[in-house]
C-alpha positions, 0 to 999 in steps of 0.5 A: 474462522477469523482469529487474532493470529490469523488477522496478524499473519494477514497484516504481516503479508499485507505489509510485506507486499506494500513495503516491496512495492514501495521499495521497487517504485522508489528505486525506479522513480522517486516522484512516481513513488511520491505520487502513487504511494502518497509518502514524502520524499524522506519516507521514500528514501528511507524505505528505498534504503531498507535491507531485506531483514529490515523489511521483514521486521518492519512488516511484522508489526501488528499495525497495517501500514497502509492507510486508506484515504477516507476521500477515496472511499467516500468517492468509490461509495457514490453510486455514479462512481460505480460504473466509472470504477468498474470501467477504469478496472476493465480498461486496465486488464 
């Protein structure tokens, strides 16, 4: 059963994973982080400088930090892209 507490816990986990990924990518290559994460340089630099306690505190917000672009959802919903998305996924594996 989905409860408000379980949803918040999932959001916290997702936020923590995203922030840790963002920090790792930003530490390796800021330009790559800008492309992959769709963040501006100032935000990437801020995430890069966060301490572990700051990341944990930020992750525990009641809002999801990741925003899915509506254009991406529209593209993925198109039938002709279904095969391309599955093929791309399979090639990456």
